[in-house]
DRENTI-128382 format. One record per residue (C-alpha): residue number from 0; residue in three letters; x, y, z. Coordinates in pm, whole numbers, plus 32768, in hexadecimal, padded with zeros to 4 digits. Layout:
# DRENTI-128382
PT tinu semar    u    v    w
PT  NUM   ALA    X    Y    Z
...
***
This chain:
# DRENTI-128382
PT tinu semar    u    v    w
PT    0   MET 3346 7D74 690A
PT    1   LYS 32B6 7C0D 6874
PT    2   LYS 333F 7BAF 6742
PT    3   GLU 3237 7B89 663C
PT    4   ILE 31DD 7A29 658A
PT    5   ASP 3215 79E6 6452
PT    6   VAL 30D9 7918 63DD
PT    7   LYS 3128 78FB 629A
PT    8   GLU 328C 7874 62EC
PT    9   GLU 31CA 7770 63DC
PT   10   PHE 3106 76FF 62CB
PT   11   LYS 3224 76D6 6202
PT   12   LYS 32BF 75D8 62EA
PT   13   ILE 317B 7511 6305
PT   14   LYS 3187 74EF 6182
PT   15   ALA 32EC 74A9 6187
PT   16   GLU 32AF 7347 6212
PT   17   ILE 3158 731C 616E
PT   18   ASP 3237 7341 6039
PT   19   ARG 3331 7241 6091
PT   20   VAL 321B 7148 60BE
PT   21   ALA 3197 71AF 5F93
PT   22   GLN 32C9 7189 5EE4
PT   23   THR 3306 7048 5F52
PT   24   GLN 31A4 6FC5 5F20
PT   25   LYS 31AA 7029 5DB0
PT   26   ILE 32E1 6F62 5D5F
PT   27   LEU 3259 6E33 5E1B
PT   28   ALA 3115 6E5C 5D37
PT   29   VAL 321D 6E81 5BF1
PT   30   VAL 32FE 6D7B 5C92
PT   31   ILE 31AC 6C6B 5CA5
PT   32   ARG 3127 6CE2 5B4C
PT   33   LEU 327C 6CA1 5AB1
PT   34   SER 3264 6B39 5B0A
PT   35   ILE 3102 6B0E 5ABF
PT   36   THR 3173 6B68 5969
PT   37   VAL 32A2 6AC4 593F
PT   38   THR 31F6 698C 59B5
PT   39   PHE 30D7 69A1 58BB
PT   40   GLY 31E2 69F2 57AE
PT   41   ILE 329B 68B0 581E
PT   42   LEU 3169 67E1 5841
PT   43   ILE 30ED 6822 56FA
PT   44   TYR 3288 67E3 5652
PT   45   LEU 3269 6694 5705
PT   46   ALA 3115 665D 5660
PT   47   MET 31C3 6691 5504
PT   48   ILE 32BF 65DA 5549
PT   49   ALA 31F8 6487 55B6
PT   50   LEU 313E 64E5 546B
PT   51   ASN 3256 64EE 5392
PT   52   PHE 32CB 63B0 5435
PT   53   ILE 3177 62EF 53D5
PT   54   TYR 3179 639F 5285
PT   55   PRO 3259 6427 51EB
PT   56   ILE 322B 65BD 5190
PT   57   PRO 328E 6649 5060
PT   58   THR 33BB 674A 5095
PT   59   LEU 32E8 6883 501E
PT   60   THR 31B8 6825 50FE
PT   61   ALA 32B4 67ED 522D
PT   62   LYS 334B 695E 51DD
PT   63   PHE 31E6 69C4 51D9
PT   64   MET 31A9 6916 5340
PT   65   PHE 32CE 698E 53C4
PT   66   TYR 32BF 6B13 535A
PT   67   GLY 314A 6B14 53BF
PT   68   LEU 31B7 6ABA 5524
PT   69   LEU 3298 6B7A 553F
PT   70   ALA 31C7 6CBA 54E6
PT   71   THR 30C8 6C55 55AE
PT   72   ILE 31CA 6C34 56D8
PT   73   LEU 3264 6DC1 5680
PT   74   LEU 30BF 6E22 5676
PT   75   MET 30AE 6D9C 57DF
PT   76   ILE 31DA 6E3D 5850
PT   77   ILE 3175 6F86 57C1
PT   78   PHE 2FEA 6FA1 5840
PT   79   TYR 300E 6E99 598B
PT   80   VAL 3165 6E61 5A04
PT   81   VAL 31CA 6FFC 5A16
PT   82   LYS 3042 7053 5A68
PT   83   PRO 3087 707F 5BC0
PT   84   PHE 3172 717C 5BA2
PT   85   PHE 30A6 725B 5B35
PT   86   ASP 2F6D 720A 5C30
PT   87   LYS 2F05 7318 5D21
PT   88   ILE 2F7B 72D2 5E85
PT   89   ASP 2E5E 728D 5F70
PT   90   GLU 2EE4 7313 60AF
PT   91   GLU 2DC5 7294 6188
PT   92   SER 2DB7 714A 611D
PT   93   LEU 2F46 7114 612E
PT   94   ALA 2F0F 71C2 62BC
PT   95   LEU 2DFC 708B 6316
PT   96   MET 2EF4 6F97 628F
PT   97   ILE 2FF3 6FFD 6376
PT   98   GLU 2F18 702F 6498
PT   99   LYS 2E8C 6ED5 6472
PT  100   LYS 3029 6E62 6452
PT  101   TYR 308E 6F3C 6578
PT  102   PRO 2F6C 6F63 6666
PT  103   GLN 3060 7004 6779
PT  104   LEU 3038 7130 66AE
PT  105   LEU 2EE5 714D 6743
PT  106   ASP 2E41 71F7 6647
PT  107   ARG 2F47 732B 664B
PT  108   PHE 2FB8 72E6 64CB
PT  109   ILE 2E87 72E5 6429
PT  110   CYS 2E08 743C 64FD
PT  111   SER 2F3D 74D6 6487
PT  112   VAL 2F0C 7477 6305
PT  113   GLU 2D92 7507 631C
PT  114   MET 2E33 7617 63B0
PT  115   ASN 2F32 7648 62B1
PT  116   LYS 2E45 76DF 61BB
PT  117   SER 2DEF 7868 6197
PT  118   GLU 2CA6 785C 61F9
PT  119   ALA 2D66 77CE 635D
PT  120   ALA 2DF6 790F 63C1
PT  121   LYS 2CA8 79BA 63BD
PT  122   VAL 2C08 78E2 64A5
PT  123   PHE 2D2B 7887 6598
PT  124   SER 2E0D 7933 6633
PT  125   PRO 2F75 793A 65DA
PT  126   GLN 2FD8 78DA 6723
PT  127   LEU 2F05 778B 6716
PT  128   ILE 2F82 7730 65BA
PT  129   LYS 30F8 774A 6635
PT  130   ALA 30AD 76A9 678C
PT  131   LEU 3000 756B 66E2
PT  132   TRP 3123 7569 65D8
PT  133   VAL 3227 756B 66DA
PT  134   ASP 316C 7466 67AE
PT  135   THR 316E 739D 668C
PT  136   ASP 32C4 73A9 6625
PT  137   LYS 3335 7375 6774
PT  138   VAL 3252 720F 6780
PT  139   LYS 32F0 71CC 6644
PT  140   LYS 345B 7204 66BF
PT  141   ALA 3418 7171 6804
PT  142   LEU 33AF 7024 6765
PT  143   LYS 3498 7060 6627
PT  144   LEU 33CA 701F 6546
PT  145   ASP 33CE 6FFC 63D6
PT  146   LEU 32AF 7061 6359
PT  147   ARG 32E0 6FF7 620C
PT  148   LYS 32E3 6E8B 628E
PT  149   ALA 318A 6EB6 629D
PT  150   LEU 3178 6E5E 6153
PT  151   SER 3135 6CEC 6110
PT  152   LEU 3276 6C78 6064
PT  153   ALA 3243 6B14 6071
PT  154   ARG 3121 6B22 5F70
PT  155   GLY 3241 6BC1 5E89
PT  156   LYS 3345 6AB0 5EE4
PT  157   ARG 3242 69B9 5E60
PT  158   TYR 320D 6A55 5D18
PT  159   ILE 337D 6A6E 5CD3
PT  160   ALA 3394 690D 5D50
PT  161   VAL 32DC 68B3 5C46
PT  162   ALA 3334 697D 5B52
PT  163   ILE 3492 68E6 5B8E
PT  164   GLY 3424 6770 5B85
PT  165   VAL 3367 67A0 5A17
PT  166   THR 34BE 683B 5985
PT  167   LEU 357F 6751 5A02
PT  168   LEU 3494 6635 5976
PT  169   ALA 349D 66E7 5816
PT  170   PHE 3608 6706 5819
PT  171   VAL 360D 656D 5871
PT  172   GLY 3502 6545 5761
PT  173   SER 35B4 661C 5646
PT  174   LEU 36F8 6553 5693
PT  175   VAL 3638 63E6 5682
PT  176   ALA 352C 646C 5567
PT  177   PRO 360E 659D 54B3
PT  178   GLU 3561 6543 5352
PT  179   PHE 3450 6684 5388
PT  180   ILE 351E 6787 541E
PT  181   LEU 364A 674A 5310
PT  182   LYS 34F4 6733 520E
PT  183   SER 349D 689B 5283
PT  184   THR 35BF 6943 52AD
PT  185   THR 3674 690A 517A
PT  186   ASP 3641 6A65 5122
PT  187   ILE 372D 6AC9 526F
PT  188   GLN 386B 6A3C 51F9
PT  189   PRO 393E 6A4B 5317
PT  190   LEU 3826 69DA 5411
PT  191   ASN 37D0 68B1 531D
PT  192   ASP 3960 6832 531F
PT  193   LEU 3969 68A6 5486
PT  194   LEU 3825 6798 54F5
PT  195   LYS 38C9 66B5 53EA
PT  196   ASN 39FF 6696 54B5
PT  197   LEU 3940 6674 55F6
PT  198   ALA 3855 6582 5573
PT  199   LYS 3998 64CC 5488
PT  200   GLN 3885 6498 538B
PT  201   ASP 386F 64F9 5249
PT  202   LEU 372B 6502 5162
PT  203   SER 37C3 64E8 5034
PT  204   LYS 37AE 6371 500B
PT  205   GLU 362C 63DA 5056
PT  206   MET 3624 64D5 4F92
PT  207   GLU 3693 63F7 4E5D
PT  208   LYS 3576 6314 4EBF
PT  209   GLN 3473 641C 4EAC
PT  210   LYS 34D1 649C 4D74
PT  211   GLN 34F7 632F 4CFD
PT  212   GLU 33A4 62DF 4D20
PT  213   GLN 3315 643B 4CB0
PT  214   SER 33D3 63E1 4B6F
PT  215   LYS 3320 6281 4B5C
PT  216   LEU 31BB 632D 4BAF
PT  217   GLU 3233 63FC 4A97
PT  218   GLU 3277 62F5 49AB
PT  219   LYS 312C 621A 4A28
PT  220   ASN 3077 634D 49DD
PT  221   LYS 311C 6398 485F
PT  222   ASP 30D3 6229 4809
PT  223   THR 2F68 6248 4864
PT  224   VAL 2F61 6375 4797
PT  225   GLU 3019 62C8 4666
PT  226   LYS 2F25 61C2 4699
PT  227   VAL 2DD4 6290 467D
PT  228   LYS 2E79 6341 454E
PT  229   GLU 2ED9 61F2 448C
PT  230   LEU 2D7C 6186 44F9
PT  231   LEU 2CB3 62DB 446B
PT  232   GLU 2DB2 62D0 434A
PT  233   GLN 2D4E 6151 4307
PT  234   GLN 2BCA 61AA 431B
PT  235   LYS 2BCE 62C3 4237
PT  236   LYS 2C83 61C9 4151
PT  237   LEU 2B7B 60E1 4154
PT  238   ASN 2A5E 6217 4152
PT  239   GLN 2B0C 6268 3FF5
PT  240   GLU 2B47 60FC 3F76
PT  241   MET 299B 60C7 3FC5
PT  242   LYS 295C 620F 3EF1
PT  243   LYS 2A37 61A1 3DE5
PT  244   SER 2985 6028 3DD0
PT  245   LEU 2850 610F 3DEB
PT  246   GLN 289D 61C1 3CC7
PT  247   GLU 28FA 60AF 3C16
PT  248   LYS 27E3 5FEE 3C1E
PT  249   LYS 26F3 6140 3BDA
PT  250   GLU 27BE 613B 3A8D
PT  251   LYS 27AB 5FE3 3A3C
PT  252   ALA 262E 5FEA 3A9A
PT  253   GLU 25F7 6138 399A
PT  254   LYS 26AC 6075 3891
PT  255   LYS 260D 5F6F 389C
PT  256   MET 24D8 6020 3879
PT  257   GLU 256A 60F1 376B
PT  258   GLU 2598 5F92 3688
PT  259   LEU 244B 5F39 36DF
PT  260   GLN 23A2 6083 369F
PT  261   LYS 2440 6033 351D
PT  262   LYS 2424 5EBC 3522
PT  263   ASN 2296 5EF6 35B0
PT  264   PRO 21F1 6038 35EB
PT  265   GLU 20AD 5FD2 3698
PT  266   LEU 214B 5EE0 376C
PT  267   ALA 225D 5FCC 380D
PT  268   SER 2135 60B9 383A
PT  269   LYS 209C 5FBE 3940
PT  270   PRO 206A 6051 3AB3
PT  271   TRP 2100 5F26 3B3C
PT  272   MET 2256 5F14 3A6C
PT  273   PRO 23B6 5F96 3B07
PT  274   GLY 23E9 60E6 3B1F
PT  275   LYS 227E 6133 3B04
PT  276   GLN 21F4 6215 3C27
PT  277   ILE 208C 617F 3C9A
PT  278   LYS 1FA1 6270 3CCD
PT  279   PHE 1E87 624D 3DEF
PT  280   ASN 1D6A 6333 3E0C
PT  281   PRO 1CAE 62F2 3F4C
PT  282   PRO 1B2F 62C9 3F43
PT  283   LYS 1A4F 63F2 3F92
PT  284   VAL 1996 6406 40CC
PT  285   GLY 1826 649F 40B8
PT  286   GLY 16F1 64BE 4130
PT  287   LEU 1670 64F6 42B1
PT  288   SER 16DA 63CA 4343
PT  289   GLY 184E 63E2 4286
PT  290   ILE 1800 6298 41D3
PT  291   VAL 18DD 625F 40CB
PT  292   THR 17FC 629D 3F71
PT  293   LEU 1845 6275 3DFD
PT  294   GLY 18DA 63FE 3D65
PT  295   GLY 1889 6451 3F01
PT  296   LYS 172F 6420 3ED4
***
């Protein structure tokens, strides 16, 4: 009596092969994406070092830029780097890629994958599925094929090499021009001390210089404010003196008028005398033509 073929068991064998390749592909994708993220972060960091070298950045700004870069890299790792681990495996695409890499399989592997579905049992006989997989397995073992090598590992190696290169460049840049990294890590004392020892440079002189410049600027602003206050005080004093002078003149004029009224009341009543306000009566306009007439007629 023939032993009954367990189709599910055959499915597991095919699925295991695909899973091994898929797992390697995911790891490769993560490595490539991590290399891209590291390269991106390091290039931005190098740009910050160059900017600080050309135009010194204040410590607070350097901290903001550095921590902002770290936050960006962390978000990229969460939402970009590890994403392939959660992607669904495209078994057919993997099988086609393997077939292109190893044409000796003669489409056996892709057919095995196509049959590795629950619908296949309804269409194909278990004997056919097993025979096809056994034939595929024999070819694979005879040729000593490692299906995982169908993946393009060279591309991943290039990305890793670039990431390592820019990382070394950033390390050298941090030693040559350590001002930015030292300013941005002042809150992380152990790291800051380590970087100081590596760079063999203490920024105390530079920090003191910055404080002196800041102090000079504050003193200059203070002097400017004091000068403005002095000018305002002088203007206020001048206004008071002018007001006082006008008041004195007015009082003198009124006093003279009083004396004149006592001596000569008729002369004091004249409109052109000091202290008198001359009233001007505007001419009246009348008539249809608007011609000035006497009494508005």
